[in-house]
C-alpha positions as CSV (number, residue, x, y, z in Angstrom):
1,M,-27.0,16.4,-5.0
2,T,-27.6,17.2,-1.3
3,R,-26.0,20.1,0.4
4,K,-23.7,17.8,2.4
5,A,-22.6,15.9,-0.7
6,K,-21.9,19.2,-2.5
7,W,-19.8,20.3,0.5
8,L,-17.8,17.1,0.5
9,S,-17.1,17.4,-3.2
10,Y,-15.9,21.0,-2.8
11,L,-13.6,20.0,0.0
12,M,-12.2,17.1,-2.0
13,A,-11.6,19.3,-5.0
14,A,-9.9,21.9,-2.7
15,L,-7.6,19.3,-1.2
16,L,-6.5,18.0,-4.6
17,L,-6.1,21.4,-6.3
18,S,-4.6,23.5,-3.5
19,P,-1.0,22.7,-4.6
20,V,-1.8,24.0,-8.0
21,V,-3.1,27.2,-6.5
22,F,0.0,27.7,-4.4
23,T,2.2,27.0,-7.5
24,L,0.4,29.4,-9.7
25,S,0.5,32.1,-7.0
26,G,4.3,31.8,-6.9
27,L,5.5,31.6,-10.5
28,D,8.6,33.6,-9.7
29,S,9.5,31.6,-6.7
30,P,12.6,29.3,-6.5
31,L,10.3,26.3,-6.8
32,F,10.2,26.8,-10.5
33,G,14.0,26.5,-10.7
34,Q,13.6,22.8,-10.3
35,E,13.1,22.1,-14.0
36,A,16.3,23.8,-14.9
37,A,18.1,22.0,-12.1
38,V,17.0,18.6,-13.1
39,A,17.8,19.4,-16.8
40,E,21.4,19.9,-15.7
41,E,21.7,16.3,-14.5
42,A,24.3,14.3,-16.3
43,A,23.2,12.4,-19.4
44,P,22.9,8.6,-18.8
45,A,26.0,7.8,-20.8
46,D,28.1,10.0,-18.5
47,D,27.2,7.8,-15.6
48,G,28.4,4.6,-17.2
49,V,25.0,3.5,-18.6
50,S,25.1,2.8,-22.4
51,A,22.3,4.0,-24.6
52,E,21.3,0.4,-25.3
53,M,21.2,-0.5,-21.6
54,F,19.4,2.7,-20.7
55,T,16.6,1.6,-23.2
56,V,16.5,-1.9,-21.8
57,N,16.3,-0.7,-18.2
58,N,13.6,1.7,-19.1
59,V,11.5,-0.9,-20.9
60,W,11.8,-3.3,-17.9
61,M,10.9,-0.5,-15.4
62,M,7.8,0.4,-17.5
63,V,6.7,-3.3,-17.6
64,A,7.2,-3.4,-13.8
65,T,5.1,-0.3,-13.5
66,F,2.3,-1.9,-15.5
67,L,2.4,-5.0,-13.2
68,V,2.2,-2.9,-10.1
69,F,-0.8,-1.1,-11.6
70,V,-2.5,-4.5,-12.0
71,M,-2.1,-5.0,-8.3
72,H,-4.8,-2.4,-7.7
73,L,-7.3,-4.6,-9.7
74,G,-6.1,-7.4,-7.5
75,F,-6.8,-5.5,-4.3
76,A,-10.3,-4.6,-5.7
77,M,-11.1,-8.2,-6.5
78,L,-9.8,-9.6,-3.2
79,E,-11.6,-7.0,-1.0
80,T,-14.8,-7.4,-3.0
81,G,-14.7,-11.2,-2.7
82,L,-14.1,-11.2,1.0
83,T,-16.9,-8.8,1.8
84,Q,-20.7,-8.9,1.4
85,A,-22.4,-8.5,-2.0
86,K,-24.3,-5.4,-0.8
87,N,-21.1,-3.5,-0.5
88,T,-19.5,-4.4,-3.8
89,V,-19.9,-1.1,-5.6
90,N,-18.6,0.8,-2.6
91,I,-15.4,-1.4,-2.5
92,L,-14.8,-1.0,-6.3
93,F,-15.5,2.8,-6.1
94,K,-12.9,3.2,-3.3
95,N,-10.3,1.3,-5.2
96,T,-10.9,3.3,-8.3
97,M,-10.6,6.6,-6.5
98,I,-7.5,5.5,-4.6
99,I,-5.4,5.1,-7.7
100,A,-6.5,8.5,-8.9
101,I,-5.8,10.1,-5.5
102,G,-2.4,8.4,-5.3
103,L,-1.2,9.5,-8.7
104,L,-2.4,13.0,-8.5
105,T,-1.1,13.8,-5.0
106,Y,2.2,12.1,-5.8
107,A,2.6,14.3,-8.9
108,L,1.6,17.4,-7.0
109,M,3.7,17.0,-3.9
110,G,4.4,13.4,-2.9
111,F,7.3,12.6,-5.2
112,N,9.2,15.7,-4.1
113,L,8.5,15.0,-0.5
114,M,9.8,11.4,-0.9
115,Y,12.8,12.4,-3.0
116,P,13.6,16.0,-2.0
117,G,17.3,15.7,-3.0
118,D,19.6,17.4,-0.4
119,F,17.7,17.6,2.9
120,N,18.2,17.3,6.6
121,G,17.3,13.6,6.6
122,Y,13.9,14.0,8.3
123,F,11.9,16.4,6.1
124,G,12.5,18.0,2.8
125,F,10.4,19.3,-0.1
126,A,11.7,20.0,-3.6
127,G,8.6,21.9,-4.7
128,W,5.2,21.5,-6.3
129,G,4.8,19.4,-9.4
130,I,7.2,17.2,-11.4
131,F,9.6,18.7,-13.9
132,T,12.6,17.6,-16.0
133,D,14.1,18.5,-19.3
134,D,12.0,18.4,-22.5
135,A,13.1,14.9,-23.5
136,G,12.5,13.6,-20.0
137,I,15.4,11.2,-20.2
138,T,17.4,12.2,-17.1
139,S,16.6,11.3,-13.5
140,A,17.8,13.0,-10.4
141,Y,17.8,9.7,-8.5
142,N,18.0,6.7,-10.9
143,V,20.3,7.3,-13.8
144,G,19.5,4.0,-15.5
145,Y,16.0,5.0,-16.8
146,T,13.9,8.1,-17.4
147,Y,12.6,10.6,-14.9
148,W,9.0,10.0,-16.0
149,T,9.3,6.2,-15.6
150,D,10.9,6.8,-12.2
151,F,7.9,8.9,-11.1
152,L,5.3,6.6,-12.4
153,F,6.8,3.5,-10.9
154,Q,7.0,5.2,-7.5
155,G,3.6,6.7,-7.8
156,M,2.0,3.2,-8.2
157,F,3.5,2.3,-4.8
158,A,2.0,5.4,-3.2
159,A,-1.6,4.4,-3.8
160,T,-1.0,1.0,-2.3
161,A,-0.8,2.4,1.3
162,A,-4.4,3.7,1.1
163,T,-5.7,0.6,-0.5
164,I,-4.5,-1.5,2.5
165,V,-6.7,0.8,4.7
166,S,-9.7,0.4,2.4
167,G,-10.0,-3.3,3.1
168,A,-9.6,-3.1,6.8
169,V,-12.4,-0.5,7.3
170,A,-14.7,-1.9,4.6
171,E,-18.5,-2.3,5.0
172,R,-19.0,0.6,7.5
173,V,-16.8,3.6,6.7
174,K,-18.3,6.8,5.2
175,L,-17.0,7.2,1.7
176,G,-16.4,11.0,1.8
177,S,-14.4,10.7,5.1
178,F,-12.3,7.8,3.8
179,L,-11.4,9.7,0.6
180,I,-10.4,12.8,2.6
181,F,-8.2,10.6,4.8
182,S,-6.6,9.0,1.8
183,V,-5.7,12.3,0.2
184,I,-3.9,13.6,3.3
185,F,-2.3,10.3,4.3
186,V,-1.0,9.5,0.8
187,A,0.0,13.1,0.0
188,V,2.0,13.7,3.2
189,V,2.5,10.7,5.6
190,Y,3.6,8.0,3.2
191,P,6.2,10.1,1.3
192,V,7.7,11.6,4.4
193,I,8.3,8.1,5.9
194,G,9.6,6.9,2.5
195,S,12.1,9.7,2.3
196,W,13.8,8.5,5.5
197,K,15.1,5.5,3.7
198,W,14.5,5.7,-0.1
199,G,15.1,9.4,-0.3
200,G,18.5,9.1,1.4
201,G,17.3,10.2,4.9
202,W,18.2,9.3,8.4
203,L,17.0,5.7,8.4
204,D,19.2,5.1,5.3
205,A,22.2,6.5,7.2
206,A,21.4,4.3,10.2
207,G,21.7,1.2,8.1
208,F,18.0,0.3,7.9
209,Y,17.1,-1.8,4.8
210,D,13.8,-2.3,3.1
211,F,14.3,-3.4,-0.5
212,A,10.7,-3.0,-1.8
213,G,8.5,-1.9,1.1
214,S,7.7,-4.4,3.8
215,T,7.8,-1.5,6.2
216,L,7.7,1.6,4.0
217,V,4.6,0.5,2.0
218,H,2.9,-2.4,3.7
219,S,3.5,-1.6,7.4
220,V,2.8,2.1,6.9
221,G,-0.6,1.2,5.4
222,G,-1.1,-1.4,8.1
223,W,-0.6,1.0,10.9
224,A,-3.1,3.3,9.3
225,A,-5.5,0.4,8.9
226,L,-5.2,-0.4,12.6
227,A,-5.9,3.2,13.6
228,G,-9.0,3.2,11.4
229,V,-10.4,0.0,12.8
230,I,-9.9,1.2,16.3
231,V,-11.7,4.5,15.7
232,I,-14.5,3.1,13.5
233,G,-15.3,0.0,15.4
234,A,-16.5,-3.5,14.4
235,R,-19.3,-4.2,11.9
236,T,-22.8,-4.6,13.4
237,G,-23.3,-8.2,14.5
238,K,-19.7,-9.2,14.3
239,Y,-19.0,-9.5,18.0
240,T,-22.0,-10.6,20.2
241,P,-22.4,-11.8,23.8
242,A,-22.5,-15.3,22.4
243,G,-19.1,-14.9,20.8
244,I,-17.7,-14.1,17.3
245,S,-20.2,-14.2,14.5
246,P,-18.6,-14.8,11.1
247,I,-19.6,-12.5,8.3
248,P,-18.5,-14.4,5.2
249,G,-17.5,-12.8,2.0
250,H,-19.8,-13.3,-1.0
251,S,-17.4,-14.5,-3.7
252,M,-14.4,-16.8,-3.1
253,P,-13.8,-16.9,-6.9
254,L,-13.3,-13.1,-6.9
255,A,-11.1,-13.3,-3.9
256,T,-9.0,-16.0,-5.5
257,V,-8.7,-14.0,-8.8
258,G,-7.6,-11.0,-6.6
259,M,-4.9,-13.0,-4.9
260,F,-3.4,-14.3,-8.2
261,L,-3.5,-10.8,-9.7
262,L,-1.6,-9.5,-6.7
263,W,0.9,-12.3,-7.0
264,L,1.4,-11.3,-10.7
265,G,1.7,-7.7,-9.7
266,W,4.5,-8.6,-7.2
267,F,6.7,-9.6,-10.1
268,G,6.8,-5.8,-10.8
269,F,6.7,-4.7,-7.2
270,N,9.8,-6.7,-6.2
271,G,11.3,-7.3,-9.6
272,G,11.1,-3.6,-10.5
273,S,12.6,-2.6,-7.2
274,V,16.0,-3.8,-8.6
275,L,15.7,-0.5,-10.4
276,S,17.4,-1.9,-13.5
277,A,17.1,-4.9,-15.9
278,D,20.1,-6.6,-14.3
279,P,19.4,-10.2,-15.4
280,G,20.9,-12.0,-12.4
281,L,19.5,-9.9,-9.6
282,T,16.1,-9.5,-11.2
283,S,15.8,-13.2,-11.8
284,F,17.0,-14.0,-8.2
285,T,14.4,-11.5,-6.8
286,L,11.6,-13.1,-8.7
287,V,12.5,-16.6,-7.5
288,T,12.7,-15.6,-3.8
289,T,9.4,-13.7,-4.2
290,C,7.6,-16.7,-5.6
291,I,9.1,-19.2,-3.2
292,A,8.0,-17.1,-0.2
293,A,4.5,-16.9,-1.6
294,A,4.3,-20.7,-2.1
295,S,5.6,-21.3,1.4
296,G,3.1,-18.8,2.8
297,I,0.3,-20.8,1.3
298,V,1.6,-24.0,2.8
299,G,2.2,-22.5,6.3
300,S,-1.2,-20.9,6.5
301,T,-3.0,-24.0,5.2
302,V,-1.2,-26.3,7.6
303,L,-2.0,-24.2,10.7
304,S,-5.6,-23.2,9.8
305,W,-6.4,-26.8,8.8
306,G,-4.9,-28.1,12.0
307,I,-6.9,-25.6,14.1
308,S,-10.3,-25.8,12.5
309,G,-10.1,-29.4,11.1
310,K,-11.0,-28.1,7.6
311,P,-9.0,-26.3,4.9
312,D,-9.9,-22.6,4.8
313,L,-9.4,-21.1,1.4
314,S,-9.4,-17.5,2.7
315,M,-6.6,-18.3,5.0
316,S,-4.6,-19.9,2.2
317,L,-5.2,-16.8,0.0
318,N,-3.9,-14.6,2.8
319,G,-1.0,-17.0,3.4
320,A,0.2,-16.3,-0.2
321,L,0.0,-12.5,0.4
322,A,1.7,-12.9,3.8
323,G,4.6,-14.7,2.2
324,L,4.8,-11.9,-0.5
325,V,4.7,-9.1,2.1
326,G,7.2,-11.0,4.2
327,I,9.9,-11.4,1.5
328,T,9.4,-7.9,0.1
329,A,12.0,-6.2,2.4
330,G,14.7,-8.7,1.6
331,A,13.9,-10.3,-1.7
332,D,17.3,-9.3,-3.1
333,S,19.4,-10.3,-0.1
334,I,17.8,-13.4,1.4
335,S,18.8,-16.7,-0.2
336,V,16.3,-18.8,-2.1
337,M,16.2,-21.5,0.5
338,N,15.9,-19.1,3.4
339,S,13.0,-17.5,1.6
340,V,11.2,-20.7,2.2
341,Y,11.4,-20.1,5.9
342,V,10.4,-16.4,5.6
343,G,7.3,-17.3,3.7
344,F,6.3,-20.3,5.8
345,I,6.7,-18.4,9.0
346,A,4.7,-15.5,7.5
347,G,1.9,-18.0,6.7
348,L,1.8,-19.2,10.3
349,I,1.9,-15.6,11.6
350,V,-1.0,-14.4,9.5
351,V,-3.3,-17.2,10.8
352,G,-2.4,-16.5,14.4
353,S,-2.7,-12.7,13.8
354,V,-6.2,-12.9,12.3
355,M,-7.4,-15.0,15.3
356,L,-5.7,-12.6,17.8
357,F,-7.4,-9.5,16.3
358,D,-10.7,-11.2,16.4
359,M,-10.1,-12.0,20.1
360,L,-9.3,-8.3,20.6
361,K,-12.6,-7.4,18.7
362,L,-10.7,-5.5,16.1
363,D,-12.8,-6.2,13.0
364,D,-10.8,-6.5,9.8
365,P,-13.0,-8.0,7.0
366,V,-10.1,-9.0,4.7
367,G,-7.2,-9.6,7.1
368,A,-5.4,-6.5,5.8
369,I,-3.8,-5.6,9.2
370,S,-2.5,-9.2,9.7
371,V,-1.1,-9.5,6.1
372,H,0.4,-6.0,5.7
373,L,1.2,-4.8,9.2
374,V,2.1,-7.9,11.1
375,C,3.8,-9.8,8.2
376,G,5.4,-6.5,7.1
377,I,7.0,-6.3,10.5
378,W,8.1,-9.9,10.3
379,G,9.6,-9.4,6.8
380,T,11.5,-6.4,7.9
381,L,13.0,-8.3,10.9
382,A,13.7,-11.3,8.6
383,V,16.2,-9.1,6.7
384,G,18.3,-8.8,9.9
385,I,18.0,-12.6,10.5
386,F,18.4,-14.1,7.1
387,S,20.1,-11.5,4.9
388,M,23.3,-12.5,3.1
389,N,24.6,-9.0,3.7
390,P,26.4,-8.7,7.1
391,D,25.6,-5.0,7.2
392,H,21.9,-5.8,7.6
393,T,21.3,-6.0,11.4
394,V,18.3,-6.7,13.5
395,G,18.9,-3.5,15.5
396,A,18.7,-1.3,12.4
397,Q,15.6,-3.2,11.2
398,L,13.9,-2.6,14.6
399,L,14.7,1.0,14.4
400,G,13.0,1.3,11.0
401,I,9.9,-0.5,12.2
402,A,9.7,1.7,15.3
403,A,10.2,4.9,13.2
404,A,7.5,4.1,10.7
405,A,5.1,3.2,13.6
406,A,5.9,6.4,15.4
407,L,4.6,8.6,12.5
408,A,2.1,6.4,10.6
409,F,0.0,5.2,13.5
410,P,-0.4,8.6,15.4
411,A,-0.9,10.5,12.2
412,A,-3.6,8.1,11.0
413,L,-5.3,8.1,14.4
414,V,-5.4,11.9,14.6
415,L,-6.8,12.0,11.0
416,F,-9.6,9.5,11.8
417,L,-10.5,11.1,15.1
418,A,-10.6,14.5,13.5
419,L,-13.0,13.1,10.8
420,K,-15.0,11.3,13.4
421,F,-15.7,14.5,15.4
422,T,-16.4,16.6,12.3
423,L,-17.9,14.7,9.3
424,G,-18.2,11.3,11.0
425,V,-16.4,8.2,9.8
426,R,-19.1,5.6,10.2
427,V,-22.4,5.1,8.3
428,D,-25.6,4.8,10.2
429,K,-26.6,1.3,11.4
430,E,-29.6,1.2,9.0
431,E,-27.3,2.1,6.1
432,E,-24.8,-0.5,7.1
433,L,-27.5,-3.2,7.2
434,K,-29.0,-2.2,3.9
435,G,-25.6,-2.0,2.3
436,L,-23.4,0.9,1.2
437,D,-24.0,0.2,-2.5
438,V,-27.6,1.4,-2.3
439,C,-27.2,3.9,0.6
440,E,-24.0,5.6,-0.5
441,H,-24.1,5.1,-4.3
442,G,-27.7,4.4,-5.2
443,Q,-26.4,1.5,-7.3
444,E,-26.3,-2.3,-7.2
445,A,-23.4,-4.5,-8.3
446,Y,-25.7,-7.3,-9.1
447,G,-28.8,-5.6,-10.4
448,G,-32.1,-7.1,-9.2
449,F,-30.4,-9.6,-6.9
450,Q,-29.6,-7.4,-3.9
451,I,-30.7,-8.9,-0.6
452,Y,-31.0,-6.4,2.3
453,D,-29.9,-7.6,5.7
454,L,-32.4,-5.9,8.0
455,R,-31.3,-7.5,11.2
């Protein structure tokens, strides 16, 4: 291992383990009173949830957690398929590390930043680590299922924000720098913004509504992805004096598998966000989710086919995801027939957005910014337009969009710039052309078949 590689590994370990050090250095501090405090929460039955319903809720929430976990495989397959073969190992490695980073940082500090209990509405921290009574059957926030299920379900969401960034900066970002960015962004930025709504913060008090994360998950990751693309720049050969030079992905079958895995995972992402096994609301949410995805496919296909004269599979795949992201903020409050409009418009938007970012020379290999940021904004606004709840207003939705942007984009920009001027964020041109698999990992995804692009 080179000296630089050793230094990076030491830094990564320090970032991940620093909360443990602080905790162990303060064993007598009030932070360790959390376990006792949580243990004093009322038992489920005292809050009107029967033992049988508590078990049913908990089983459904665990199933939803498993489905959201599968989404990370979907992201890995989609990103791999839409990028070049010479970067496959790098994509898979990043997606493997992201789920580890997300869960560990969320356990160490993220969960208690996002759900700090009583706080000023802007920033709060309930202490290092996650604690509850020995049985683990109480929850400080959701009395219908266990504390541990609550943590794990929310933790799966946390890693998604960094996964969105991974696709946008693929094929030219330095691995070590990206991992450091992911640790800080997922550990601090994502949970703080999440606390403003889901933790009972100031956005919640202002009437902002985001059922499952069009803004709080997807747009937050999208703003970070935009910052990364701006700082890192386009892939070599993408934009030339002669115009835009397409760099096609190497496996549309993998990309298609990825999309369907993500759609499957969204059954847990949105269905689990009901936060109970309520049969009516859960079923309704799953229907609006699927209808929006189907409409997104149709919208993106119609527009891209009309523009290019040929049906573009990659646009149809992103259309499905655009519909899913678009309905996520209001899957429980937008009618089934209106979800058709939400998804269809999202499909149109994603095609136009991909073309616009190419015109602006912002290189996003997988369309992550268009899907997650732009369609996340649309989905959040759609709540104010189509929601059946009169309390959901366009003004409150605009406030939430602006608030997330005001923290997520500058924070990500500062992080990427700091890394650029210290460790560097972009691989050398020769490494980029040879492929990150060989240069960063010394491995090939398809042994003996690697073709080096030495342009």
